[in-house]
N, C-alpha and C positions, 0 to 999 in steps of 0.2 A: 432438488436439482443442484447440483456445485454452483455454486455465485464465481462471478472473476471481480476483481472489486479493483481501483484503483487507490495506489498510501500517497498522496506526495499532495505541496504548492498545490494551488487551484487555480493557476494560469496557465499549468502547463499538463491537468486533471481533468482539466470540464469538458471537452470537447472526448473524451470517453464516456461519458452522458451519454450523448444523441446515439450508441450503440448497444443500451443495458446495464452497461458496463453504472457497479454502485461507486461512487466514488466518496472517497473516505479522504477530507481534505484536511489540513493542514500544514501551517505556515511555521512553527516552531517545532525543535527538539523534544519541548515536553506530551505539546501535542501529536507529533507523529506516534513517539512512543506508547502514549493513552489509545490512539483509534490501536492504534498493532495487538496491545494485552483485551481490547475489548473489541477485537474480529470476530463480530457476525459467525458464528457455530452451521452455517452452510456456504460460507466461502474454502473457494481449495483454488486458487491462483491472485494471488494477489500483487499487483505491478505495482511498483516505486519506483518514484525520480528519482535522481543521486541523491538529492541532499537526503529525502527519506531515506537508505540505505544507508549514510555515511551514517544515519544521527541513533540509528536499530545497530552499528554495526556489526559484522560479520557471527558472533554468539547468536546471537540472536534469528541471523536469517539458516545457518545450518542447523536449529537447533525448532524450526521452524515444520506444522505437524500442516504445511502448508505449502503448495511451490510457486515462489518467488521469481520473479524477473527485473532485473533493475532495466529504468529506461535508456536510452541511449540520452547522451550530451544532450 
């Protein structure tokens, strides 16, 4: 079954864990990129905080094999 994950700062992502979304917390740009490159194979949708999306940049998001959604600020 395809999973949904949320990637970004813990303060912005922690609530998603209450509904079963996989939490990929990252507080630095390096952590965001590491979490992105280590996405589990069963993740098909990734919700990104605005800071996480900025850290990854458009090239990573458009070439991804997963659906990405940037959360509102």
